C-alpha positions as CSV (number, residue, x, y, z in Angstrom):
1,M,8.3,-5.3,34.4
2,S,10.7,-3.7,31.7
3,A,11.5,-0.2,32.6
4,Q,10.8,0.5,29.0
5,A,7.2,0.4,28.0
6,K,6.2,-2.1,25.1
7,I,5.7,-0.4,21.8
8,R,2.1,-0.6,20.9
9,R,0.8,-0.8,17.3
10,T,-1.3,1.8,15.6
11,T,-4.9,0.4,15.6
12,V,-7.7,0.7,12.9
13,P,-9.7,3.0,15.1
14,E,-7.0,5.2,15.5
15,I,-6.4,5.6,11.7
16,A,-10.3,6.1,11.4
17,A,-10.1,8.8,14.1
18,R,-7.6,10.9,11.9
19,K,-10.4,12.1,9.8
20,G,-9.8,15.9,9.2
21,G,-6.8,15.7,11.6
22,E,-3.2,15.3,11.4
23,P,-2.3,14.0,8.0
24,I,-1.8,10.2,7.9
25,V,1.6,9.0,6.7
26,S,2.0,5.7,4.8
27,L,4.3,4.0,2.5
28,T,4.4,0.4,0.9
29,S,7.0,-2.1,2.0
30,Y,7.5,-5.7,1.0
31,H,10.2,-7.0,3.2
32,A,11.4,-6.8,6.9
33,H,14.4,-4.7,6.4
34,T,12.9,-1.6,4.8
35,A,9.7,-2.1,6.7
36,A,11.8,-1.5,10.0
37,I,12.9,1.8,8.6
38,V,9.6,3.0,7.4
39,D,8.1,1.8,10.8
40,K,9.7,4.7,12.5
41,Y,7.7,7.2,10.6
42,A,4.5,5.6,9.1
43,D,1.2,5.4,10.7
44,F,0.4,2.3,8.4
45,I,2.4,0.3,6.0
46,L,0.7,-1.1,2.9
47,V,2.0,-4.5,1.8
48,G,0.6,-3.9,-1.8
49,D,0.2,-6.1,-4.6
50,S,2.3,-3.8,-6.4
51,L,5.0,-6.0,-5.2
52,G,4.3,-8.1,-8.3
53,M,5.6,-5.4,-10.5
54,V,8.2,-3.9,-8.3
55,M,9.9,-7.1,-6.9
56,H,8.9,-9.9,-9.3
57,G,8.9,-8.0,-12.7
58,M,5.2,-8.7,-13.5
59,E,3.6,-6.5,-16.2
60,S,0.7,-5.9,-13.9
61,T,-0.7,-6.9,-10.4
62,V,-3.3,-9.3,-11.9
63,G,-0.9,-12.1,-11.7
64,V,0.1,-11.8,-7.9
65,P,-1.0,-15.1,-5.9
66,L,-2.3,-15.0,-2.5
67,D,0.4,-17.1,-1.1
68,L,3.1,-14.3,-2.4
69,M,1.3,-11.7,-0.6
70,I,1.3,-13.8,2.7
71,M,4.9,-14.3,2.5
72,H,5.8,-10.7,2.0
73,G,3.1,-9.8,4.6
74,K,4.8,-12.1,7.2
75,A,8.3,-10.3,6.5
76,V,6.7,-6.7,7.1
77,V,5.1,-7.9,10.2
78,R,8.2,-9.4,11.5
79,G,10.2,-6.2,10.8
80,T,7.7,-3.8,12.5
81,E,6.5,-3.0,15.9
82,K,4.6,0.4,15.6
83,A,2.8,0.9,12.4
84,L,-0.6,-0.8,11.4
85,I,0.2,-3.3,8.8
86,V,-2.4,-3.5,5.9
87,V,-2.1,-6.4,3.3
88,D,-3.6,-6.2,-0.2
89,M,-6.0,-8.9,-1.2
90,P,-4.8,-9.8,-4.8
91,F,-6.9,-10.1,-8.0
92,G,-9.4,-13.2,-8.0
93,T,-9.3,-13.7,-4.0
94,Y,-12.4,-11.5,-3.1
95,E,-14.5,-10.6,-6.2
96,E,-16.4,-14.0,-6.4
97,S,-18.5,-13.5,-3.3
98,P,-18.4,-12.3,0.2
99,A,-17.9,-15.7,1.5
100,V,-14.7,-16.4,-0.8
101,A,-13.4,-12.9,0.3
102,F,-13.8,-13.7,4.0
103,R,-12.2,-17.1,3.7
104,N,-9.1,-15.5,2.0
105,A,-8.9,-12.3,4.1
106,A,-9.1,-14.6,7.3
107,K,-6.2,-16.5,5.9
108,I,-4.1,-13.4,5.3
109,M,-4.9,-12.0,8.9
110,K,-4.3,-15.3,10.6
111,E,-1.0,-16.2,8.7
112,T,0.6,-12.8,8.6
113,G,-0.5,-11.1,11.8
114,C,-1.5,-8.1,9.9
115,G,-4.1,-5.7,11.3
116,A,-6.2,-5.1,8.1
117,V,-6.7,-6.0,4.4
118,K,-7.3,-3.7,1.6
119,L,-9.4,-4.4,-1.4
120,E,-10.1,-2.5,-4.7
121,G,-13.6,-1.3,-5.7
122,G,-16.4,1.1,-4.7
123,K,-20.1,0.5,-4.7
124,R,-19.8,-2.9,-6.3
125,M,-17.7,-4.1,-3.4
126,A,-19.8,-2.4,-0.7
127,E,-21.7,-5.8,0.1
128,T,-18.3,-7.6,0.6
129,I,-16.8,-5.0,2.7
130,H,-20.0,-5.1,5.0
131,F,-19.6,-8.9,5.2
132,L,-16.0,-8.7,6.1
133,V,-16.3,-6.1,8.8
134,E,-19.3,-7.9,10.2
135,R,-17.0,-10.8,10.9
136,G,-14.1,-9.0,12.4
137,I,-12.0,-8.2,9.2
138,P,-11.0,-4.5,9.1
139,V,-11.0,-3.2,5.4
140,M,-9.4,-0.3,3.7
141,A,-11.1,0.3,0.5
142,H,-9.3,1.5,-2.6
143,I,-11.2,3.6,-5.5
144,G,-10.4,5.6,-8.5
145,L,-7.6,4.1,-10.6
146,T,-7.8,0.5,-9.4
147,P,-4.7,-1.3,-10.8
148,Q,-6.3,-4.7,-10.8
149,S,-8.9,-3.4,-13.2
150,S,-6.4,-2.0,-15.6
151,H,-7.2,-4.4,-18.5
152,V,-10.9,-3.1,-18.2
153,M,-9.8,0.4,-17.9
154,G,-7.5,0.3,-21.0
155,G,-4.4,0.8,-18.8
156,F,-3.3,3.1,-15.9
157,K,-5.4,6.0,-16.7
158,T,-6.2,9.1,-14.6
159,Q,-9.7,9.1,-13.4
160,G,-12.1,12.0,-13.4
161,R,-10.9,13.9,-16.5
162,D,-14.6,14.2,-17.5
163,E,-16.6,15.8,-14.7
164,A,-19.6,13.7,-16.0
165,G,-18.1,10.7,-14.0
166,W,-17.3,12.5,-10.8
167,D,-20.6,11.9,-9.0
168,A,-20.1,8.1,-9.5
169,L,-16.6,8.2,-7.8
170,I,-18.0,10.1,-4.9
171,E,-20.8,7.7,-4.6
172,D,-18.1,5.0,-4.6
173,A,-16.3,6.7,-1.5
174,V,-19.4,7.0,0.4
175,A,-20.7,3.6,-0.2
176,V,-17.5,1.9,1.0
177,A,-17.5,4.3,4.1
178,E,-21.1,3.2,4.8
179,A,-20.2,-0.3,4.3
180,G,-17.8,-0.2,7.2
181,A,-14.5,0.5,5.6
182,F,-12.2,2.5,8.1
183,S,-10.4,4.3,5.2
184,V,-10.2,4.4,1.6
185,V,-7.2,4.9,-0.8
186,V,-8.1,7.3,-3.7
187,E,-5.6,6.7,-6.5
188,G,-5.0,8.6,-9.8
189,V,-7.9,11.1,-9.7
190,V,-8.0,14.7,-10.7
191,E,-7.1,17.0,-7.9
192,P,-10.4,18.8,-7.6
193,L,-12.3,15.4,-7.7
194,A,-10.2,14.3,-4.8
195,V,-11.0,17.3,-2.7
196,K,-14.6,16.7,-3.4
197,I,-14.3,13.0,-2.5
198,T,-12.5,14.0,0.7
199,K,-15.2,16.4,1.9
200,A,-17.9,14.0,1.2
201,C,-16.4,10.9,2.7
202,P,-16.8,10.4,6.4
203,I,-13.6,8.0,6.6
204,P,-10.0,9.2,6.0
205,T,-9.0,9.3,2.4
206,I,-5.5,8.1,1.4
207,G,-4.3,10.0,-1.6
208,I,-1.9,8.7,-4.4
209,G,-2.0,10.9,-7.3
210,A,-4.8,12.7,-5.7
211,S,-4.7,15.7,-3.6
212,A,-2.7,17.2,-0.7
213,E,-6.3,17.9,0.8
214,C,-6.6,14.0,1.3
215,D,-6.4,12.8,4.8
216,G,-3.3,11.3,4.3
217,Q,-0.9,10.1,1.5
218,I,0.8,6.8,0.2
219,L,3.6,6.2,-2.3
220,V,5.3,3.2,-3.4
221,L,8.7,3.1,-1.4
222,E,10.9,2.0,-4.5
223,D,9.3,5.1,-6.5
224,M,10.1,7.7,-3.9
225,L,13.5,6.3,-3.2
226,G,14.5,6.8,-6.9
227,L,15.1,2.9,-7.5
228,N,13.2,2.9,-10.8
229,E,14.2,4.5,-14.2
230,W,10.7,5.9,-14.6
231,T,8.1,7.2,-11.9
232,P,4.6,8.3,-12.4
233,K,3.8,12.1,-12.5
234,F,2.4,12.0,-9.0
235,V,5.7,10.7,-7.3
236,K,8.1,13.0,-5.7
237,V,11.5,11.3,-5.7
238,Y,13.3,11.8,-2.3
239,G,16.2,9.5,-2.8
240,D,18.6,8.6,-5.6
241,L,19.2,5.0,-4.8
242,G,19.1,3.5,-8.2
243,P,22.3,5.4,-9.2
244,A,23.9,5.0,-6.0
245,I,23.4,1.1,-5.9
246,E,24.6,0.9,-9.5
247,R,27.9,2.9,-8.5
248,A,28.5,0.6,-5.5
249,V,27.9,-2.6,-7.7
250,S,30.3,-1.2,-10.3
251,E,33.0,-0.4,-7.9
252,Y,32.8,-3.9,-6.3
253,A,33.0,-5.7,-9.8
254,D,36.2,-3.5,-10.5
255,D,37.7,-4.4,-7.1
256,V,37.1,-8.1,-7.7
257,K,38.6,-7.9,-11.2
258,T,41.6,-6.1,-10.1
259,R,42.0,-8.3,-6.8
260,A,41.7,-5.1,-4.7
261,F,38.9,-6.9,-2.7
262,P,39.3,-8.6,-0.3
263,T,42.0,-6.8,1.5
264,E,43.8,-7.6,4.8
265,K,40.9,-6.2,6.5
266,E,38.4,-8.4,5.1
267,V,40.1,-11.9,5.5
268,Y,40.6,-14.1,8.4
269,K,44.2,-14.9,9.7
């Protein structure tokens, strides 16, 4: 037996047990290289359908196909060994019926090796969440600003500006918990509402554009690394990679044009 113990992945029950405890750290990742870096620090990594916009230039997440999620999910699983890997179920793969949702969720888990799936929706998806969990599919829920419903919402709009709608969002959180979800992403809701949701919900809340009082936080990796020209208000930019990459590419192009690259060090003799 190896002297070094095998690293064990974080499990769904371990994430669920963090309610009210040490904040849960999470980021998105879409490929093996960045996932290996994030894996050192994150409790779970989300292979989000945001990859459609971030990596493939789509205008929304609606057009992301199941096979694309599976391909990126495989890469992230291969690049990690510690974090729980959660893969988004894309639009159109779970809304039709619980049975359709199970078939697609099972396909994701079998082909990627991930530990859980995520789907959007509150009370309206409670029956489906219960159906999946009863059949061995761990589910992370997602309420508030749900990007797959952006066409219905009229865009990516902050939720909870009107207090009259607060009770419905709190009920969404409670409903997905009662259905068996082990945690719930709370996206794009006003801060005092996020606090109320976190207090009312018996499972960990994962905030994005919500509140520091949530049980954990998640951001899109490319946003917090400064790879995009524009980022949402709720993103704190921790890196400056966009300009750094452009500088590197510019210097490379100049070196090629002036024949300064390759030098004696970069060629075989």
